[in-house]
C-alpha positions as a printed NumPy array, in Angstrom:
array([[  0.   ,   0.   ,   0.   ],
       [  1.187,   3.529,  -0.625],
       [  2.455,   5.711,   2.214],
       [ -0.254,   8.319,   1.486],
       [ -2.991,   5.714,   1.83 ],
       [ -1.522,   4.391,   5.123],
       [ -1.149,   7.939,   6.446],
       [ -4.759,   8.678,   5.549],
       [ -5.893,   5.537,   7.395],
       [ -3.904,   6.529,  10.483],
       [ -5.262,  10.095,  10.477],
       [ -8.802,   8.891,   9.96 ],
       [ -8.702,   5.925,  12.366],
       [-10.737,   7.878,  14.905],
       [-13.314,   8.917,  12.328],
       [-15.333,   5.798,  11.469],
       [-17.599,   7.649,   8.988],
       [-14.627,   8.47 ,   6.754],
       [-13.508,   4.851,   6.847],
       [-17.032,   3.762,   5.958],
       [-17.069,   6.189,   2.983],
       [-13.672,   4.924,   1.865],
       [-14.993,   1.379,   2.022],
       [-18.007,   2.374,  -0.091],
       [-15.786,   4.129,  -2.65 ],
       [-13.445,   1.128,  -2.848],
       [-16.481,  -1.11 ,  -3.384],
       [-17.621,   1.182,  -6.227],
       [-14.151,   0.991,  -7.797],
       [-14.277,  -2.79 ,  -7.517],
       [-17.673,  -2.877,  -9.237],
       [-16.41 ,  -0.632, -12.049],
       [-13.326,  -2.794, -12.571],
       [-15.565,  -5.845, -12.769],
       [-17.79 ,  -4.072, -15.323],
       [-14.699,  -3.117, -17.366],
       [-13.53 ,  -6.757, -17.372],
       [-16.989,  -7.886, -18.543],
       [-17.036,  -5.301, -21.338],
       [-13.524,  -6.306, -22.447],
       [-14.651,  -9.95 , -22.56 ],
       [-17.705,  -9.009, -24.625],
       [-15.555,  -6.998, -27.069],
       [-13.161,  -9.924, -27.462],
       [-16.087, -12.272, -28.167],
       [-17.645,  -9.818, -30.662],
       [-14.298,  -9.458, -32.445],
       [-13.919, -13.251, -32.673],
       [-17.464, -13.574, -34.012],
       [-16.871, -10.755, -36.502],
       [-13.669, -12.388, -37.752],
       [-15.465, -15.718, -38.172],
       [-18.397, -14.041, -39.98 ],
       [-15.993, -12.247, -42.346],
       [-14.209, -15.533, -43.106],
       [-17.56 , -17.26 , -43.795],
       [-18.624, -14.386, -46.048],
       [-15.304, -14.489, -47.92 ],
       [-15.748, -18.22 , -48.628],
       [-19.305, -17.673, -49.871],
       [-18.279, -14.755, -52.106],
       [-15.074, -16.229, -53.537],
       [-15.785, -19.972, -53.578],
       [-19.304, -21.275, -52.977],
       [-21.457, -18.793, -54.914],
       [-19.139, -18.47 , -57.948],
       [-18.84 , -22.273, -58.177],
       [-22.603, -22.839, -57.911],
       [-23.485, -20.116, -60.427],
       [-20.843, -21.505, -62.829],
       [-22.321, -24.983, -62.397],
       [-25.74 , -23.515, -63.293],
       [-24.117, -21.667, -66.227],
       [-25.26 , -18.303, -64.804],
       [-23.301, -15.105, -64.341],
       [-26.093, -13.38 , -62.407],
       [-29.41 , -14.16 , -60.808],
       [-32.221, -11.912, -59.633],
       [-33.862, -13.023, -56.398],
       [-37.551, -12.76 , -55.479],
       [-36.891,  -9.831, -53.107],
       [-35.271,  -7.834, -55.932],
       [-31.714,  -8.549, -54.831],
       [-29.222,  -9.392, -57.561],
       [-26.254, -11.74 , -57.218],
       [-23.65 , -11.587, -59.953],
       [-20.189, -13.021, -60.459],
       [-17.384, -10.819, -61.708],
       [-13.777, -11.58 , -62.421],
       [-11.368,  -9.927, -59.997],
       [ -7.852,  -9.124, -61.149],
       [ -5.414,  -7.778, -58.584],
       [ -1.702,  -7.708, -57.983],
       [  1.132,  -6.206, -56.039],
       [  4.761,  -5.372, -56.633],
       [  7.248,  -6.719, -54.113],
       [ 10.027,  -4.331, -53.119],
       [ 12.649,  -6.577, -54.738],
       [ 10.671,  -6.575, -58.022],
       [ 10.06 ,  -2.815, -58.215],
       [ 13.032,  -1.885, -60.453],
       [ 12.143,  -4.587, -62.993],
       [  8.395,  -3.846, -62.834],
       [  8.85 ,  -0.079, -63.201],
       [ 11.258,  -0.54 , -66.099],
       [  8.772,  -2.883, -67.806],
       [  6.038,  -0.259, -67.403],
       [  8.298,   2.413, -68.94 ],
       [  9.472,   0.146, -71.763],
       [  5.874,  -0.76 , -72.645],
       [  4.487,   2.786, -72.713],
       [  2.973,   2.793, -69.21 ],
       [  5.58 ,   4.854, -67.348],
       [  2.893,   7.378, -66.441],
       [  1.591,   4.849, -63.879],
       [  4.803,   5.27 , -61.85 ],
       [  4.441,   7.911, -59.17 ],
       [  7.434,   9.66 , -57.581],
       [  7.721,  10.943, -54.032],
       [ 10.825,  13.093, -53.72 ],
       [ 11.871,  14.272, -50.278],
       [ 14.843,  16.021, -48.735],
       [ 15.675,  15.67 , -45.026],
       [ 16.859,  18.642, -42.992],
       [ 18.156,  18.659, -39.442],
       [ 17.202,  20.871, -36.538],
       [ 18.267,  24.464, -37.08 ],
       [ 18.138,  24.159, -40.878],
       [ 14.745,  25.815, -41.361],
       [ 16.145,  28.607, -43.57 ],
       [ 17.872,  26.048, -45.798],
       [ 14.67 ,  24.012, -45.995],
       [ 12.607,  27.067, -46.988],
       [ 15.175,  28.058, -49.631],
       [ 15.273,  24.516, -51.009],
       [ 11.484,  24.44 , -51.216],
       [ 11.584,  27.683, -53.211],
       [ 14.271,  26.281, -55.53 ],
       [ 12.284,  23.099, -56.147],
       [  9.184,  25.184, -56.796],
       [ 11.121,  27.006, -59.512],
       [ 12.002,  23.616, -61.106],
       [ 15.721,  23.807, -60.331],
       [ 17.756,  20.639, -60.003],
       [ 18.208,  20.008, -56.268],
       [ 21.205,  17.73 , -56.875],
       [ 23.236,  20.682, -58.218],
       [ 23.043,  22.189, -54.727],
       [ 24.655,  19.085, -53.211],
       [ 21.518,  17.946, -51.4  ],
       [ 20.694,  14.285, -50.824],
       [ 17.352,  13.707, -52.536],
       [ 15.264,  10.637, -51.786],
       [ 13.215,   9.579, -54.819],
       [ 10.669,   6.898, -53.957],
       [  8.898,   5.352, -56.935],
       [  5.501,   3.737, -56.439],
       [  2.443,   2.62 , -58.351],
       [ -0.774,   3.11 , -56.396],
       [ -2.445,  -0.231, -55.675],
       [ -5.791,   0.709, -57.254],
       [ -4.004,   2.054, -60.332],
       [ -2.04 ,  -1.196, -60.619],
       [ -5.179,  -3.316, -60.244],
       [ -7.031,  -1.315, -62.927],
       [ -4.045,  -1.675, -65.259],
       [ -3.818,  -5.437, -64.646],
       [ -7.571,  -5.78 , -65.274],
       [ -7.096,  -3.984, -68.592],
       [ -4.192,  -6.265, -69.583],
       [ -6.267,  -9.328, -68.684],
       [ -9.324,  -8.084, -70.613],
       [ -7.108,  -7.447, -73.66 ],
       [ -5.798, -11.019, -73.425],
       [ -2.271,  -9.82 , -72.7  ],
       [  0.055, -11.759, -70.429],
       [  0.583, -10.256, -66.995],
       [  4.271, -10.441, -65.989],
       [  4.964, -12.488, -62.859],
       [  6.645,  -9.588, -61.041],
       [  3.172,  -8.023, -60.69 ],
       [  2.121, -11.041, -58.576],
       [ -1.218, -11.322, -60.371],
       [ -4.233, -12.782, -58.603],
       [ -7.24 , -13.643, -60.766],
       [-10.428, -15.029, -59.258],
       [-14.204, -14.945, -59.465],
       [-16.155, -13.014, -56.864],
       [-19.871, -12.817, -56.189],
       [-21.339,  -9.336, -55.727],
       [-24.656,  -8.814, -53.977],
       [-26.861,  -5.864, -54.875],
       [-29.677,  -5.671, -52.364],
       [-33.228,  -5.147, -53.504],
       [-35.18 ,  -2.042, -52.499],
       [-37.004,  -2.378, -49.214]])
């Protein structure tokens, strides 16, 4: 127990009403801690149930429904309540860090260099605010920062949605998608709910 708490008990030992109030307050704290533990347990259970529901939904959308509709030779089906289930091809990909130079060069060589986005940054230390402001002005005037002896970090990226749209287009055109784009092609059911 803390020294302050012990001192308070000693000072208040002759005053039984204060001790009774302290006992009531400690009981209230105990009840609140118990309530907090119950809420935390409920949240954990809800999160587990949500994860399981999402996994079940994913299986229905990516496996069960596409397989059944394919077996029935249907790409979409309108339900009695007005809802519509349809199956669409999903094309997605990603570029691993180790594959970026090769992937970006391929994009440039094949006329798609405009998909590559650049993030150029320059780091300044504490006390270099004036230099940073001057550099910003120079870059704004389209001067070459390297001629000023500054270390420039040029990070090349392709936004994930841009990449996926591009890969979809390649696939639709019947073109081969290079392996360094890590292509993922699957069927996915989409549900459009009917009006209520």
